[in-house]
Jmol script that loads the backbone (N, CA, C; Angstrom):
load data "model"
ATOM      1  N   MET A   1       1.200  -7.720  20.395  1.00  0.00           N
ATOM      2  CA  MET A   1       0.508  -6.470  20.134  1.00  0.00           C
ATOM      3  C   MET A   1       1.524  -5.393  19.781  1.00  0.00           C
ATOM      4  N   ILE A   2       1.174  -4.579  18.832  1.00  0.00           N
ATOM      5  CA  ILE A   2       2.035  -3.457  18.461  1.00  0.00           C
ATOM      6  C   ILE A   2       1.462  -2.230  19.156  1.00  0.00           C
ATOM      7  N   GLY A   3       2.177  -1.725  20.167  1.00  0.00           N
ATOM      8  CA  GLY A   3       1.633  -0.623  20.947  1.00  0.00           C
ATOM      9  C   GLY A   3       0.340  -1.085  21.584  1.00  0.00           C
ATOM     10  N   LYS A   4      -0.692  -0.324  21.426  1.00  0.00           N
ATOM     11  CA  LYS A   4      -1.995  -0.701  21.979  1.00  0.00           C
ATOM     12  C   LYS A   4      -2.886  -1.367  20.936  1.00  0.00           C
ATOM     13  N   TYR A   5      -2.336  -1.619  19.754  1.00  0.00           N
ATOM     14  CA  TYR A   5      -3.134  -2.157  18.655  1.00  0.00           C
ATOM     15  C   TYR A   5      -2.890  -3.642  18.464  1.00  0.00           C
ATOM     16  N   LYS A   6      -3.960  -4.418  18.473  1.00  0.00           N
ATOM     17  CA  LYS A   6      -3.880  -5.849  18.199  1.00  0.00           C
ATOM     18  C   LYS A   6      -3.707  -6.032  16.693  1.00  0.00           C
ATOM     19  N   VAL A   7      -2.886  -7.013  16.317  1.00  0.00           N
ATOM     20  CA  VAL A   7      -2.682  -7.345  14.907  1.00  0.00           C
ATOM     21  C   VAL A   7      -3.530  -8.577  14.590  1.00  0.00           C
ATOM     22  N   ILE A   8      -4.403  -8.445  13.587  1.00  0.00           N
ATOM     23  CA  ILE A   8      -5.300  -9.524  13.183  1.00  0.00           C
ATOM     24  C   ILE A   8      -5.049  -9.851  11.719  1.00  0.00           C
ATOM     25  N   THR A   9      -4.816 -11.127  11.435  1.00  0.00           N
ATOM     26  CA  THR A   9      -4.658 -11.582  10.057  1.00  0.00           C
ATOM     27  C   THR A   9      -5.945 -12.259   9.612  1.00  0.00           C
ATOM     28  N   LEU A  10      -6.455 -11.834   8.465  1.00  0.00           N
ATOM     29  CA  LEU A  10      -7.660 -12.430   7.888  1.00  0.00           C
ATOM     30  C   LEU A  10      -7.282 -13.636   7.035  1.00  0.00           C
ATOM     31  N   CYS A  11      -8.059 -14.708   7.171  1.00  0.00           N
ATOM     32  CA  CYS A  11      -7.873 -15.913   6.361  1.00  0.00           C
ATOM     33  C   CYS A  11      -9.229 -16.328   5.808  1.00  0.00           C
ATOM     34  N   GLY A  12      -9.219 -16.997   4.664  1.00  0.00           N
ATOM     35  CA  GLY A  12     -10.461 -17.490   4.091  1.00  0.00           C
ATOM     36  C   GLY A  12     -10.375 -17.549   2.580  1.00  0.00           C
ATOM     37  N   SER A  13     -11.450 -18.009   1.989  1.00  0.00           N
ATOM     38  CA  SER A  13     -11.506 -18.149   0.538  1.00  0.00           C
ATOM     39  C   SER A  13     -11.618 -16.781  -0.132  1.00  0.00           C
ATOM     40  N   MET A  14     -10.882 -16.625  -1.216  1.00  0.00           N
ATOM     41  CA  MET A  14     -10.898 -15.366  -1.952  1.00  0.00           C
ATOM     42  C   MET A  14     -12.227 -15.130  -2.662  1.00  0.00           C
ATOM     43  N   LYS A  15     -13.081 -16.150  -2.735  1.00  0.00           N
ATOM     44  CA  LYS A  15     -14.385 -15.934  -3.349  1.00  0.00           C
ATOM     45  C   LYS A  15     -15.284 -15.073  -2.470  1.00  0.00           C
ATOM     46  N   PHE A  16     -14.852 -14.805  -1.238  1.00  0.00           N
ATOM     47  CA  PHE A  16     -15.621 -13.965  -0.317  1.00  0.00           C
ATOM     48  C   PHE A  16     -14.991 -12.573  -0.191  1.00  0.00           C
ATOM     49  N   LYS A  17     -14.575 -12.019  -1.316  1.00  0.00           N
ATOM     50  CA  LYS A  17     -13.889 -10.723  -1.337  1.00  0.00           C
ATOM     51  C   LYS A  17     -14.685  -9.647  -0.603  1.00  0.00           C
ATOM     52  N   ASP A  18     -15.987  -9.561  -0.828  1.00  0.00           N
ATOM     53  CA  ASP A  18     -16.793  -8.530  -0.169  1.00  0.00           C
ATOM     54  C   ASP A  18     -16.775  -8.683   1.349  1.00  0.00           C
ATOM     55  N   ASP A  19     -16.786  -9.926   1.824  1.00  0.00           N
ATOM     56  CA  ASP A  19     -16.719 -10.179   3.264  1.00  0.00           C
ATOM     57  C   ASP A  19     -15.351  -9.779   3.820  1.00  0.00           C
ATOM     58  N   PHE A  20     -14.297 -10.068   3.068  1.00  0.00           N
ATOM     59  CA  PHE A  20     -12.957  -9.639   3.484  1.00  0.00           C
ATOM     60  C   PHE A  20     -12.919  -8.125   3.647  1.00  0.00           C
ATOM     61  N   LEU A  21     -13.421  -7.408   2.651  1.00  0.00           N
ATOM     62  CA  LEU A  21     -13.377  -5.941   2.701  1.00  0.00           C
ATOM     63  C   LEU A  21     -14.212  -5.402   3.852  1.00  0.00           C
ATOM     64  N   ARG A  22     -15.397  -5.983   4.070  1.00  0.00           N
ATOM     65  CA  ARG A  22     -16.266  -5.536   5.160  1.00  0.00           C
ATOM     66  C   ARG A  22     -15.612  -5.791   6.526  1.00  0.00           C
ATOM     67  N   GLU A  23     -15.072  -6.986   6.713  1.00  0.00           N
ATOM     68  CA  GLU A  23     -14.461  -7.332   8.000  1.00  0.00           C
ATOM     69  C   GLU A  23     -13.169  -6.549   8.220  1.00  0.00           C
ATOM     70  N   GLN A  24     -12.405  -6.327   7.157  1.00  0.00           N
ATOM     71  CA  GLN A  24     -11.184  -5.528   7.277  1.00  0.00           C
ATOM     72  C   GLN A  24     -11.531  -4.116   7.741  1.00  0.00           C
ATOM     73  N   LYS A  25     -12.560  -3.531   7.160  1.00  0.00           N
ATOM     74  CA  LYS A  25     -12.992  -2.191   7.550  1.00  0.00           C
ATOM     75  C   LYS A  25     -13.467  -2.184   8.998  1.00  0.00           C
ATOM     76  N   ARG A  26     -14.339  -3.133   9.365  1.00  0.00           N
ATOM     77  CA  ARG A  26     -14.889  -3.184  10.720  1.00  0.00           C
ATOM     78  C   ARG A  26     -13.785  -3.344  11.763  1.00  0.00           C
ATOM     79  N   LEU A  27     -12.898  -4.306  11.537  1.00  0.00           N
ATOM     80  CA  LEU A  27     -11.835  -4.561  12.506  1.00  0.00           C
ATOM     81  C   LEU A  27     -10.865  -3.389  12.609  1.00  0.00           C
ATOM     82  N   THR A  28     -10.571  -2.739  11.496  1.00  0.00           N
ATOM     83  CA  THR A  28      -9.693  -1.568  11.514  1.00  0.00           C
ATOM     84  C   THR A  28     -10.332  -0.432  12.300  1.00  0.00           C
ATOM     85  N   LEU A  29     -11.613  -0.179  12.056  1.00  0.00           N
ATOM     86  CA  LEU A  29     -12.297   0.908  12.770  1.00  0.00           C
ATOM     87  C   LEU A  29     -12.473   0.611  14.253  1.00  0.00           C
ATOM     88  N   GLU A  30     -12.357  -0.663  14.634  1.00  0.00           N
ATOM     89  CA  GLU A  30     -12.376  -1.035  16.051  1.00  0.00           C
ATOM     90  C   GLU A  30     -11.005  -0.851  16.703  1.00  0.00           C
ATOM     91  N   GLY A  31     -10.011  -0.422  15.916  1.00  0.00           N
ATOM     92  CA  GLY A  31      -8.693  -0.126  16.466  1.00  0.00           C
ATOM     93  C   GLY A  31      -7.677  -1.248  16.340  1.00  0.00           C
ATOM     94  N   ASN A  32      -7.819  -2.079  15.326  1.00  0.00           N
ATOM     95  CA  ASN A  32      -6.877  -3.172  15.090  1.00  0.00           C
ATOM     96  C   ASN A  32      -6.055  -2.914  13.835  1.00  0.00           C
ATOM     97  N   ILE A  33      -4.866  -3.493  13.796  1.00  0.00           N
ATOM     98  CA  ILE A  33      -4.062  -3.521  12.581  1.00  0.00           C
ATOM     99  C   ILE A  33      -4.455  -4.804  11.863  1.00  0.00           C
ATOM    100  N   VAL A  34      -4.952  -4.684  10.639  1.00  0.00           N
ATOM    101  CA  VAL A  34      -5.487  -5.850   9.927  1.00  0.00           C
ATOM    102  C   VAL A  34      -4.602  -6.179   8.730  1.00  0.00           C
ATOM    103  N   LEU A  35      -4.165  -7.433   8.696  1.00  0.00           N
ATOM    104  CA  LEU A  35      -3.375  -7.947   7.580  1.00  0.00           C
ATOM    105  C   LEU A  35      -4.261  -8.892   6.782  1.00  0.00           C
ATOM    106  N   ALA A  36      -4.295  -8.706   5.491  1.00  0.00           N
ATOM    107  CA  ALA A  36      -5.194  -9.501   4.648  1.00  0.00           C
ATOM    108  C   ALA A  36      -4.433 -10.048   3.449  1.00  0.00           C
ATOM    109  N   PRO A  37      -4.981 -11.092   2.830  1.00  0.00           N
ATOM    110  CA  PRO A  37      -4.371 -11.593   1.594  1.00  0.00           C
ATOM    111  C   PRO A  37      -4.399 -10.524   0.510  1.00  0.00           C
ATOM    112  N   ASN A  38      -3.555 -10.699  -0.482  1.00  0.00           N
ATOM    113  CA  ASN A  38      -3.512  -9.772  -1.606  1.00  0.00           C
ATOM    114  C   ASN A  38      -4.592 -10.155  -2.603  1.00  0.00           C
ATOM    115  N   ILE A  39      -5.823  -9.769  -2.319  1.00  0.00           N
ATOM    116  CA  ILE A  39      -6.971 -10.144  -3.139  1.00  0.00           C
ATOM    117  C   ILE A  39      -6.796  -9.682  -4.582  1.00  0.00           C
ATOM    118  N   PHE A  40      -6.233  -8.502  -4.762  1.00  0.00           N
ATOM    119  CA  PHE A  40      -6.106  -7.940  -6.102  1.00  0.00           C
ATOM    120  C   PHE A  40      -5.187  -8.766  -6.995  1.00  0.00           C
ATOM    121  N   LEU A  41      -4.407  -9.661  -6.424  1.00  0.00           N
ATOM    122  CA  LEU A  41      -3.495 -10.483  -7.220  1.00  0.00           C
ATOM    123  C   LEU A  41      -4.140 -11.769  -7.713  1.00  0.00           C
ATOM    124  N   LEU A  42      -5.360 -12.019  -7.295  1.00  0.00           N
ATOM    125  CA  LEU A  42      -5.978 -13.298  -7.640  1.00  0.00           C
ATOM    126  C   LEU A  42      -6.549 -13.281  -9.049  1.00  0.00           C
ATOM    127  N   ALA A  43      -5.811 -13.874  -9.933  1.00  0.00           N
ATOM    128  CA  ALA A  43      -6.251 -13.995 -11.328  1.00  0.00           C
ATOM    129  C   ALA A  43      -5.992 -15.425 -11.772  1.00  0.00           C
ATOM    130  N   GLU A  44      -6.700 -15.858 -12.774  1.00  0.00           N
ATOM    131  CA  GLU A  44      -6.576 -17.226 -13.250  1.00  0.00           C
ATOM    132  C   GLU A  44      -5.178 -17.542 -13.774  1.00  0.00           C
ATOM    133  N   ASP A  45      -4.424 -16.523 -14.153  1.00  0.00           N
ATOM    134  CA  ASP A  45      -3.118 -16.773 -14.758  1.00  0.00           C
ATOM    135  C   ASP A  45      -1.963 -16.767 -13.758  1.00  0.00           C
ATOM    136  N   ILE A  46      -2.251 -16.833 -12.466  1.00  0.00           N
ATOM    137  CA  ILE A  46      -1.178 -16.900 -11.475  1.00  0.00           C
ATOM    138  C   ILE A  46      -0.524 -18.273 -11.571  1.00  0.00           C
ATOM    139  N   THR A  47       0.783 -18.262 -11.657  1.00  0.00           N
ATOM    140  CA  THR A  47       1.520 -19.523 -11.769  1.00  0.00           C
ATOM    141  C   THR A  47       1.571 -20.228 -10.419  1.00  0.00           C
ATOM    142  N   GLU A  48       1.935 -21.492 -10.460  1.00  0.00           N
ATOM    143  CA  GLU A  48       2.059 -22.275  -9.220  1.00  0.00           C
ATOM    144  C   GLU A  48       3.152 -21.692  -8.327  1.00  0.00           C
ATOM    145  N   ASP A  49       4.240 -21.186  -8.923  1.00  0.00           N
ATOM    146  CA  ASP A  49       5.316 -20.573  -8.142  1.00  0.00           C
ATOM    147  C   ASP A  49       4.828 -19.315  -7.421  1.00  0.00           C
ATOM    148  N   ILE A  50       4.042 -18.503  -8.114  1.00  0.00           N
ATOM    149  CA  ILE A  50       3.514 -17.289  -7.470  1.00  0.00           C
ATOM    150  C   ILE A  50       2.545 -17.663  -6.362  1.00  0.00           C
ATOM    151  N   LYS A  51       1.704 -18.672  -6.593  1.00  0.00           N
ATOM    152  CA  LYS A  51       0.776 -19.121  -5.550  1.00  0.00           C
ATOM    153  C   LYS A  51       1.541 -19.581  -4.311  1.00  0.00           C
ATOM    154  N   LYS A  52       2.611 -20.342  -4.504  1.00  0.00           N
ATOM    155  CA  LYS A  52       3.434 -20.789  -3.378  1.00  0.00           C
ATOM    156  C   LYS A  52       4.019 -19.599  -2.624  1.00  0.00           C
ATOM    157  N   MET A  53       4.508 -18.616  -3.382  1.00  0.00           N
ATOM    158  CA  MET A  53       5.072 -17.424  -2.762  1.00  0.00           C
ATOM    159  C   MET A  53       4.012 -16.686  -1.942  1.00  0.00           C
ATOM    160  N   LEU A  54       2.809 -16.506  -2.507  1.00  0.00           N
ATOM    161  CA  LEU A  54       1.741 -15.810  -1.800  1.00  0.00           C
ATOM    162  C   LEU A  54       1.310 -16.569  -0.551  1.00  0.00           C
ATOM    163  N   ASP A  55       1.255 -17.894  -0.635  1.00  0.00           N
ATOM    164  CA  ASP A  55       0.918 -18.710   0.538  1.00  0.00           C
ATOM    165  C   ASP A  55       1.961 -18.533   1.636  1.00  0.00           C
ATOM    166  N   GLU A  56       3.221 -18.529   1.261  1.00  0.00           N
ATOM    167  CA  GLU A  56       4.300 -18.336   2.234  1.00  0.00           C
ATOM    168  C   GLU A  56       4.230 -16.935   2.849  1.00  0.00           C
ATOM    169  N   MET A  57       3.961 -15.929   2.020  1.00  0.00           N
ATOM    170  CA  MET A  57       3.828 -14.563   2.536  1.00  0.00           C
ATOM    171  C   MET A  57       2.664 -14.477   3.529  1.00  0.00           C
ATOM    172  N   HIS A  58       1.574 -15.181   3.226  1.00  0.00           N
ATOM    173  CA  HIS A  58       0.419 -15.138   4.123  1.00  0.00           C
ATOM    174  C   HIS A  58       0.749 -15.802   5.460  1.00  0.00           C
ATOM    175  N   LYS A  59       1.555 -16.850   5.431  1.00  0.00           N
ATOM    176  CA  LYS A  59       1.979 -17.473   6.701  1.00  0.00           C
ATOM    177  C   LYS A  59       2.844 -16.505   7.509  1.00  0.00           C
ATOM    178  N   ARG A  60       3.618 -15.680   6.855  1.00  0.00           N
ATOM    179  CA  ARG A  60       4.393 -14.664   7.588  1.00  0.00           C
ATOM    180  C   ARG A  60       3.441 -13.654   8.251  1.00  0.00           C
ATOM    181  N   LYS A  61       2.337 -13.349   7.576  1.00  0.00           N
ATOM    182  CA  LYS A  61       1.319 -12.464   8.174  1.00  0.00           C
ATOM    183  C   LYS A  61       0.722 -13.118   9.416  1.00  0.00           C
ATOM    184  N   ILE A  62       0.528 -14.435   9.372  1.00  0.00           N
ATOM    185  CA  ILE A  62       0.040 -15.153  10.555  1.00  0.00           C
ATOM    186  C   ILE A  62       1.087 -15.090  11.665  1.00  0.00           C
ATOM    187  N   ASP A  63       2.368 -15.212  11.302  1.00  0.00           N
ATOM    188  CA  ASP A  63       3.441 -15.082  12.295  1.00  0.00           C
ATOM    189  C   ASP A  63       3.346 -13.751  13.046  1.00  0.00           C
ATOM    190  N   LEU A  64       3.033 -12.689  12.328  1.00  0.00           N
ATOM    191  CA  LEU A  64       2.974 -11.339  12.917  1.00  0.00           C
ATOM    192  C   LEU A  64       1.722 -11.099  13.755  1.00  0.00           C
ATOM    193  N   ALA A  65       0.706 -11.936  13.565  1.00  0.00           N
ATOM    194  CA  ALA A  65      -0.609 -11.686  14.149  1.00  0.00           C
ATOM    195  C   ALA A  65      -0.694 -12.069  15.621  1.00  0.00           C
ATOM    196  N   ASP A  66      -1.537 -11.316  16.335  1.00  0.00           N
ATOM    197  CA  ASP A  66      -1.958 -11.705  17.682  1.00  0.00           C
ATOM    198  C   ASP A  66      -3.151 -12.653  17.574  1.00  0.00           C
ATOM    199  N   GLU A  67      -3.888 -12.508  16.480  1.00  0.00           N
ATOM    200  CA  GLU A  67      -5.132 -13.249  16.292  1.00  0.00           C
ATOM    201  C   GLU A  67      -5.353 -13.503  14.813  1.00  0.00           C
ATOM    202  N   VAL A  68      -6.018 -14.616  14.496  1.00  0.00           N
ATOM    203  CA  VAL A  68      -6.408 -14.929  13.125  1.00  0.00           C
ATOM    204  C   VAL A  68      -7.929 -14.896  13.060  1.00  0.00           C
ATOM    205  N   PHE A  69      -8.461 -14.174  12.083  1.00  0.00           N
ATOM    206  CA  PHE A  69      -9.904 -14.073  11.887  1.00  0.00           C
ATOM    207  C   PHE A  69     -10.239 -14.790  10.587  1.00  0.00           C
ATOM    208  N   VAL A  70     -11.062 -15.839  10.690  1.00  0.00           N
ATOM    209  CA  VAL A  70     -11.372 -16.682   9.534  1.00  0.00           C
ATOM    210  C   VAL A  70     -12.708 -16.266   8.926  1.00  0.00           C
ATOM    211  N   ILE A  71     -12.678 -15.926   7.647  1.00  0.00           N
ATOM    212  CA  ILE A  71     -13.885 -15.641   6.877  1.00  0.00           C
ATOM    213  C   ILE A  71     -14.412 -17.004   6.420  1.00  0.00           C
ATOM    214  N   ASN A  72     -15.432 -17.506   7.102  1.00  0.00           N
ATOM    215  CA  ASN A  72     -15.977 -18.836   6.800  1.00  0.00           C
ATOM    216  C   ASN A  72     -17.462 -18.744   6.453  1.00  0.00           C
ATOM    217  N   LYS A  73     -17.754 -17.919   5.469  1.00  0.00           N
ATOM    218  CA  LYS A  73     -19.140 -17.698   5.038  1.00  0.00           C
ATOM    219  C   LYS A  73     -19.811 -19.022   4.685  1.00  0.00           C
ATOM    220  N   ASN A  74     -21.046 -19.184   5.153  1.00  0.00           N
ATOM    221  CA  ASN A  74     -21.798 -20.429   4.941  1.00  0.00           C
ATOM    222  C   ASN A  74     -21.014 -21.651   5.413  1.00  0.00           C
ATOM    223  N   SER A  75     -20.179 -21.449   6.446  1.00  0.00           N
ATOM    224  CA  SER A  75     -19.345 -22.503   7.052  1.00  0.00           C
ATOM    225  C   SER A  75     -18.283 -23.062   6.104  1.00  0.00           C
ATOM    226  N   TYR A  76     -18.012 -22.372   4.985  1.00  0.00           N
ATOM    227  CA  TYR A  76     -17.027 -22.860   4.015  1.00  0.00           C
ATOM    228  C   TYR A  76     -15.602 -22.563   4.485  1.00  0.00           C
ATOM    229  N   VAL A  77     -14.787 -23.616   4.535  1.00  0.00           N
ATOM    230  CA  VAL A  77     -13.358 -23.491   4.811  1.00  0.00           C
ATOM    231  C   VAL A  77     -12.645 -24.413   3.835  1.00  0.00           C
ATOM    232  N   GLY A  78     -11.922 -23.823   2.895  1.00  0.00           N
ATOM    233  CA  GLY A  78     -11.213 -24.606   1.883  1.00  0.00           C
ATOM    234  C   GLY A  78      -9.897 -25.157   2.393  1.00  0.00           C
ATOM    235  N   SER A  79      -9.224 -25.908   1.550  1.00  0.00           N
ATOM    236  CA  SER A  79      -7.988 -26.587   1.959  1.00  0.00           C
ATOM    237  C   SER A  79      -6.872 -25.612   2.337  1.00  0.00           C
ATOM    238  N   SER A  80      -6.721 -24.519   1.597  1.00  0.00           N
ATOM    239  CA  SER A  80      -5.685 -23.535   1.941  1.00  0.00           C
ATOM    240  C   SER A  80      -5.973 -22.899   3.299  1.00  0.00           C
ATOM    241  N   THR A  81      -7.241 -22.575   3.535  1.00  0.00           N
ATOM    242  CA  THR A  81      -7.618 -21.961   4.815  1.00  0.00           C
ATOM    243  C   THR A  81      -7.428 -22.952   5.957  1.00  0.00           C
ATOM    244  N   LYS A  82      -7.777 -24.221   5.729  1.00  0.00           N
ATOM    245  CA  LYS A  82      -7.559 -25.247   6.763  1.00  0.00           C
ATOM    246  C   LYS A  82      -6.073 -25.316   7.119  1.00  0.00           C
ATOM    247  N   SER A  83      -5.225 -25.251   6.102  1.00  0.00           N
ATOM    248  CA  SER A  83      -3.779 -25.269   6.323  1.00  0.00           C
ATOM    249  C   SER A  83      -3.341 -24.066   7.158  1.00  0.00           C
ATOM    250  N   GLU A  84      -3.890 -22.898   6.861  1.00  0.00           N
ATOM    251  CA  GLU A  84      -3.549 -21.680   7.620  1.00  0.00           C
ATOM    252  C   GLU A  84      -4.029 -21.780   9.061  1.00  0.00           C
ATOM    253  N   ILE A  85      -5.215 -22.351   9.266  1.00  0.00           N
ATOM    254  CA  ILE A  85      -5.741 -22.525  10.628  1.00  0.00           C
ATOM    255  C   ILE A  85      -4.829 -23.464  11.422  1.00  0.00           C
ATOM    256  N   GLU A  86      -4.420 -24.567  10.805  1.00  0.00           N
ATOM    257  CA  GLU A  86      -3.520 -25.508  11.478  1.00  0.00           C
ATOM    258  C   GLU A  86      -2.192 -24.837  11.815  1.00  0.00           C
ATOM    259  N   TYR A  87      -1.679 -24.033  10.893  1.00  0.00           N
ATOM    260  CA  TYR A  87      -0.433 -23.309  11.123  1.00  0.00           C
ATOM    261  C   TYR A  87      -0.591 -22.363  12.308  1.00  0.00           C
ATOM    262  N   ALA A  88      -1.699 -21.614  12.343  1.00  0.00           N
ATOM    263  CA  ALA A  88      -1.946 -20.675  13.438  1.00  0.00           C
ATOM    264  C   ALA A  88      -2.086 -21.408  14.771  1.00  0.00           C
ATOM    265  N   LYS A  89      -2.744 -22.565  14.761  1.00  0.00           N
ATOM    266  CA  LYS A  89      -2.892 -23.363  15.992  1.00  0.00           C
ATOM    267  C   LYS A  89      -1.527 -23.786  16.522  1.00  0.00           C
ATOM    268  N   LYS A  90      -0.648 -24.238  15.622  1.00  0.00           N
ATOM    269  CA  LYS A  90       0.696 -24.666  16.035  1.00  0.00           C
ATOM    270  C   LYS A  90       1.464 -23.530  16.700  1.00  0.00           C
ATOM    271  N   LEU A  91       1.172 -22.307  16.267  1.00  0.00           N
ATOM    272  CA  LEU A  91       1.841 -21.134  16.841  1.00  0.00           C
ATOM    273  C   LEU A  91       1.138 -20.621  18.099  1.00  0.00           C
ATOM    274  N   GLY A  92      -0.002 -21.213  18.436  1.00  0.00           N
ATOM    275  CA  GLY A  92      -0.744 -20.778  19.616  1.00  0.00           C
ATOM    276  C   GLY A  92      -1.517 -19.497  19.422  1.00  0.00           C
ATOM    277  N   LYS A  93      -1.848 -19.174  18.187  1.00  0.00           N
ATOM    278  CA  LYS A  93      -2.598 -17.942  17.889  1.00  0.00           C
ATOM    279  C   LYS A  93      -4.058 -18.119  18.261  1.00  0.00           C
ATOM    280  N   LYS A  94      -4.680 -17.069  18.704  1.00  0.00           N
ATOM    281  CA  LYS A  94      -6.125 -17.063  18.934  1.00  0.00           C
ATOM    282  C   LYS A  94      -6.793 -17.096  17.555  1.00  0.00           C
ATOM    283  N   ILE A  95      -7.813 -17.927  17.411  1.00  0.00           N
ATOM    284  CA  ILE A  95      -8.508 -18.055  16.127  1.00  0.00           C
ATOM    285  C   ILE A  95      -9.985 -17.745  16.353  1.00  0.00           C
ATOM    286  N   VAL A  96     -10.491 -16.789  15.573  1.00  0.00           N
ATOM    287  CA  VAL A  96     -11.886 -16.371  15.654  1.00  0.00           C
ATOM    288  C   VAL A  96     -12.513 -16.615  14.283  1.00  0.00           C
ATOM    289  N   PHE A  97     -13.737 -17.140  14.290  1.00  0.00           N
ATOM    290  CA  PHE A  97     -14.437 -17.409  13.043  1.00  0.00           C
ATOM    291  C   PHE A  97     -15.565 -16.391  12.846  1.00  0.00           C
ATOM    292  N   MET A  98     -15.746 -15.950  11.599  1.00  0.00           N
ATOM    293  CA  MET A  98     -16.823 -15.016  11.275  1.00  0.00           C
ATOM    294  C   MET A  98     -18.176 -15.650  11.614  1.00  0.00           C
ATOM    295  N   GLU A  99     -18.338 -16.926  11.265  1.00  0.00           N
ATOM    296  CA  GLU A  99     -19.566 -17.671  11.580  1.00  0.00           C
ATOM    297  C   GLU A  99     -19.185 -18.857  12.446  1.00  0.00           C
ATOM    298  N   ASN A 100     -20.037 -19.170  13.402  1.00  0.00           N
ATOM    299  CA  ASN A 100     -19.742 -20.314  14.292  1.00  0.00           C
ATOM    300  C   ASN A 100     -19.974 -21.634  13.619  1.00  0.00           C
TER     301      ASN A 100
END
end "model"
wireframe off; spacefill off
backbone 0.3
color backbone group
């Protein structure tokens, strides 16, 4: 925890951008520091090297987190998100899902 503020990293598919924005706002207004993927960078022309870099940066965000919040709308969890969940589990992070 940073001071009295819990750090929460959001994970999930970028196709749920509206859910990311809604949950980021809600969690922030509840008094948390929220780290999220760089949604604005998601374009079809991102190279494989940039994708690898962004994935690595997101794992660093998980390193900083007290908790990981998974955006799993309609129970969807893609391969990248599954990888992030496994990474967070290995670190002993608390994992919360938007939907059970």
